[in-house]
TORROBA-823708 format. One record per atom (N, C-alpha, C): x, y, z. Coordinates in steps of 0.2 Angstrom, whole numbers, plus 5000, padded with zeros to 4 digits. Atoms other than C-alpha are relative to their C-alpha. Layout:
XYZ
...
This chain:
499650044998
505850495075
500149904998
500050095003
506250295069
499449955005
500450054997
504650165077
500749975004
499850034999
505050085088
500249925000
499950085001
504949895082
500750024995
499250005006
506349955070
500750035003
499249974996
507550005086
500349924999
499750045005
508949885078
500049974998
500250055006
508549825066
500750064993
499349965003
510149895052
499450054996
500049935007
509850065043
499749994994
500350005005
509750025027
499049935000
500450044999
508449875030
499150035002
500549954997
507350015039
499750044994
500649935009
507050135024
499849974999
500350075005
506949975014
499250025002
500950034997
505449945025
499450065002
500149955001
504850125028
499850054995
500249995007
504750185011
499849984996
500350025005
504250055002
500650004992
499450035006
505850034993
500449955001
499950054998
507049894989
500450005003
499549974994
508349865001
500850034997
499349985005
509849884987
499850084997
500349935002
508850054982
500250045008
499949954993
508850115002
501150005000
499350005001
510650075002
500550044999
499549945003
511250174989
499950065001
500249894997
510250354995
500449985004
499549984996
511250315010
500750005001
499450005005
512650275001
500450084998
500149935006
512350424991
500450085005
500249934995
511850535009
499450055000
500949975002
510050575003
499750005008
500650034993
509550475019
500750005002
499350014997
510650495032
499550015008
500150024990
510450475056
500250084998
499849934995
510250655061
500650005004
499449954994
511650705073
500549955000
499550064999
512650535070
500249964993
499950015007
513650455054
499549935003
500350065004
512450325049
500149934995
499650055004
513250185040
499349964997
500550045002
511950075030
499949945004
499950064998
512449915040
499850015011
500050004995
512350015055
499050005006
500550014994
510749965071
499950075003
500449944999
509750085073
499750025007
499949974992
509450185092
499550025003
500549954998
507950225102
500150084997
500049955002
507750405097
500150024994
499649995003
508750405084
499450034992
500549955003
507850535069
500449974993
499950015005
507950505050
500250074996
499949955004
508650645036
499749974994
499850025008
507950615019
499950084995
499849955002
508550745007
500449994992
499750065007
508450654988
500150074997
500049995005
509050744973
499949974996
500350015007
508450744957
500749994994
499350015005
509950674943
499749974993
500250005007
509750624924
499749935003
500550034999
508350514924
500349914994
499850095003
508850304919
499449984997
500550035004
507450224907
499549975006
500550054997
506150164918
500249934998
500150085005
506049984918
499349995001
500849995003
504349904912
499849915004
500350064996
503349764921
499449944991
500549995005
502549704905
499649915001
500250064997
502149544918
499250055002
500349984996
500949664923
499149974998
500650025003
498849594922
499750065001
500749975004
497449674914
499549995001
500550054998
495849624923
499550034994
501049945004
494549754910
500650054996
499849935007
495149884894
499450004998
500450005005
494049974885
500050074996
499749965003
494250124876
500050075006
500249954995
493750234892
500550005008
499750014992
494550134906
500549944998
499750074999
496149984910
499950015007
499950034990
496049904927
500749944999
499450054998
497649834932
499949975007
499950044993
497949694944
501050015004
499349974996
499549814953
500449945004
499450034994
500949704959
500250025003
499549954995
501949754976
500749984995
499449955003
503349854971
499950004994
500049935005
502749954959
499850055001
500149974999
502450134960
499350004995
500449995004
500750184953
500550064992
499949955009
501750344942
500550035004
499449985001
503350424942
500150045006
500149944996
503850534959
501049995004
499449984996
505550604968
500449945001
499350074998
507050454971
499449924996
500250095003
505950314963
500349994993
499850045007
506850204948
499849954997
500250075000
505750064950
499750034992
500449985005
504350024937
499450035003
500749984999
502550084938
499550014994
500350025006
500950064931
499950044993
499949945006
500850234921
500449994994
499750035003
502350164914
500149954995
499750065004
502350004909
499349984994
500850015004
500250034902
500550024993
500049985006
501050164890
500849964994
499650045001
502550044887
499849934995
500550045008
501249924877
499750044995
500449945006
500550074869
499350025001
500649974999
499150104880
499850055002
499949964998
498450254879
499350055004
500449974993
498050364893
500050064998
500049925002
497250544895
500550045003
499749934999
498150694897
499850055006
500349974992
496950734910
500249985007
499950004991
497550744930
500750055000
499349994999
499050814937
500649974997
499450025003
500850824928
500349925004
499650074998
501550634930
499049965001
500250034996
500050574935
499150004997
500550005004
498850584921
499749975002
500350075000
497450444921
499750005006
499950024990
497550424941
499450035000
500649974994
495850444951
500149945006
499750034993
496450324964
500549955000
499150075004
498150224966
500049965008
499750054993
499050094978
500750045002
499349994997
500450114989
500749934996
499550045001
502050024983
499949945001
500250054995
501749894996
499349974999
500550025001
500049874990
499949974993
500150045006
499549714977
499150034997
500450015003
498149734967
499450044995
500149965006
496749814956
500150075000
500149925003
496750004949
499950004996
500249965005
495950094939
500150064995
499549925005
496650224925
499749994994
500649985006
495650304915
500550044992
499649995003
496150334897
499650054995
500149925005
495050464889
499550065004
500449934999
494250644895
499449995005
500850024997
492550594898
500249945008
499950064995
493350434909
500050045006
499849984994
494050524920
499750075005
500449964997
493150664924
499349985004
500950024996
491350544928
500549985005
499850074997
492750394936
500250095008
500049954995
493250574948
499450015003
500549964999
491750634951
499749915002
500450084999
490950434956
500649995007
499549994995
492550434968
499850055005
499949944996
492350604977
499149995001
500950014998
490350544978
500049945003
500450034994
490750394988
499749954996
500450065002
489950294974
500549924994
499850055003
491350184970
500249935007
499750054995
491750024980
500549985000
499450035003
493349974981
500049945011
500250054994
493349814993
500849955002
499150014999
495349775000
500049915007
499950044996
495649605009
500750015005
499549974995
496949625025
500049945005
499950034996
497749535038
500450055004
499649984995
497849615056
500149975002
499650014996
498849585067
499649985008
500150014996
498249505082
499049984999
500850025000
496149455086
499750065002
500649974999
495049575084
499350005004
500350014997
493849595097
499150004998
500349975005
492149645086
500049984994
500050015005
491649545071
499850044995
499849945007
491449715058
499850055006
500149944999
491449895062
500350034997
499849965003
491950035058
500550055003
499449944996
493450195061
500050054996
500049935000
493050365060
500250045001
499549974998
494450465060
500550034994
499649965008
495450605051
500849975000
499450025002
497050575044
500450054999
499849935000
498450695044
501049994996
499250044999
500550685039
500050005008
499850004993
501450635055
500650044998
499849935003
502250785059
501149965002
499750004998
503650685067
500549954994
499750045007
504050605051
499649994993
500650015005
503150655034
500149934997
500250045005
503150485024
499449965007
500450034997
502350415039
499250054999
500349954998
500250475042
499849975007
500250014992
499250475059
499250035000
500849974997
497550515067
500450065002
499949944998
497550685070
499450074999
500449945001
496150845072
499950024994
499849985003
496950905058
500249984993
499650055007
497050785046
499250014996
500650035005
495750735032
499449975002
500550044998
493950665034
500249924998
499850065004
494350475034
499649925003
500350084996
493150305036
500149944996
499850085000
493450125036
499649975004
500350034996
492349995038
500449924996
499850075001
492849805041
499849965002
500250035002
492349635040
500449945004
499350044999
493149495050
499749924993
500050065004
493349335039
500049955002
499550094999
494549205046
500150055007
499649994995
494949205065
500649965001
499350085001
497049125066
500350045007
500050004993
496949195087
500850075000
499049934999
499049305082
499750064994
500149975006
497949355066
499549984997
500850015002
496149405060
500050044992
500050005008
495949395040
499550034998
500649955000
494749545035
499750034993
500449985006
493649625021
500050075002
500149914996
493849825022
499950054995
500249965006
492849935013
500150105000
499749944998
493550135012
499350054997
500649955005
492050275009
500750054998
499749945001
493650405009
500849954997
499350035003
495250354998
500750065005
499249954998
496650455010
500649945000
499550015001
498350415010
500349935005
499950084996
498650225019
499549985007
500950004993
496850225028
500049965002
500350064997
496850065031
500449985006
499450024994
498650035039
499850085007
500149944993
498450205050
499149965004
500550024996
496650155056
500249935004
500250054997
496949975059
500650025005
499449994995
498550015068
499850035008
500349944997
497550165077
499649945007
500450044994
496450035086
500749935003
499550074997
498249915090
500249944997
500050055007
498049795074
500550034997
499949985005
499049835064
500349964991
500150075005
499349735047
500549985000
499650025001
500249625046
500649994995
499550005004
502049635039
500150084999
499949944998
501849815042
500350075005
499749994996
503149875051
500150115002
499949925002
503250065045
499150055007
500649974996
501450085058
500049945004
500350034991
501749945074
500049944998
500050105001
501849765065
500649985004
499450044994
502849645077
500249964993
499650025005
504149605063
500149924999
500050065000
504349425069
499449964996
500650045000
502549385065
500150004992
500050025008
502949425047
500549944999
499550075000
504649325045
499749955003
500450074999
503749165054
499550004991
500049995007
502849215036
500150004995
499649995009
503949245021
499650085000
500349944999
503049435023
500750035000
499649954999
504349545018
499550104998
500349935002
502949685013
499249995006
500849995000
501049745021
499749934999
500550085003
499749585022
499450054995
500549955005
498549705007
500149974996
499950015008
497749674993
499650034998
500649955001
496449774985
499749944992
500650025002
495149654980
499750004996
500750005004
493649694972
499850084999
499949935006
493249844961
499150004999
500450015005
491449894958
499750075000
499949945000
490850054951
499749974993
500249975008
489850124934
500250004994
499649985007
490350124919
499750054997
500049925000
490750304916
499550054992
500150015005
490250284898
499349985000
500850035005
488550164896
499850015007
500450004991
488350184918
499649945000
499950074997
488350004916
500449965005
499650014995
488749914933
500749984998
499550074999
490549824932
500150005008
500150034994
491049704947
500849974997
499450045003
492949654944
500449985006
499750014996
493849554956
500749965000
499349975002
495749514959
500249915002
499950034995
496549374966
500650015003
499849974995
497649344980
501049984996
499550005003
499549354975
500449955006
500050054998
500649214979
500450015009
499749984992
501749304996
499449985003
500849984997
500049345001
499649935003
500250045000
499149174998
500649955006
499750064995
500549075007
500050015005
499949994991
500549175022
499549995001
500750024996
498749155024
500149915000
499850085001
499148955021
500349975005
499950034994
500148965034
499850015005
500950004997
499049025046
499749945002
500550064997
497948915045
500249925002
499750065002
499148775043
500250005009
499649974995
499748845059
499449985009
500650004993
497948875070
499949924998
500750094999
497148685065
500749945003
499550034996
498848625071
499850015010
500249964995
498548725086
499349965006
500250024998
497048695088
499649915000
500350074999
497048495086
500549965009
499549994992
498448505101
499750005008
500349974993
497248595112
499349954999
């Protein structure tokens, strides 16, 4: 069933938010009948109702050329690794129904060699980011790097630091969430905390408080799909802009956000060949930085009035 916070939202806009697609792509899939409302005719302009369920039946067709993002930043590169600064709206790799740009496709179009090790279509990828999440992402160029970085990730030797904006005022200054995550049986594009899920551990520390939102630094011991989003939502503090997991859409609109406020900011690991420590940092993209500054100005104005 659709999340309660999307009740009353246009069908195409709701699909866009839930699946990380552009609104035009979501509208096209609805028009083609590949995404529909169960039990009633759902035009793309239809407003969702409480209790609505969505059916997704994506079919493959002849592939159009993948759009290439030549502006994607490369933070680090050598003969074994490349670390990109992935923009929002880009997938890590191709998947059914995705017609936008990908990290792998954009790297290969630039002539960057990627190892052929890894699952079909995901070669070289040892850790990925959601379409709606921006920031640092590592891709392996050599077989040796792929094997070693997979080992480092599986042994929790890689430190990935995310910056996130959680809705509301977190009670503690720092805490850990240890709760297994698995697919949501009611909507398989979502994830949830479930005893049948895989172990997932998230550590967070407060950077700054705004009352209606809390700016936090997040470190992961595990790398489950949507892990930060699911764990923060389970605390009653979904990420700002993350309507799929219960965020208030009004706050996101006030801050000019069309996606969850989440960025992969820092990456620390040992180089697979030299074993020397590597520390890499990103910078906040414009939409997240603007939202943060808007909160700071609003908080300063409120404090001045008090």
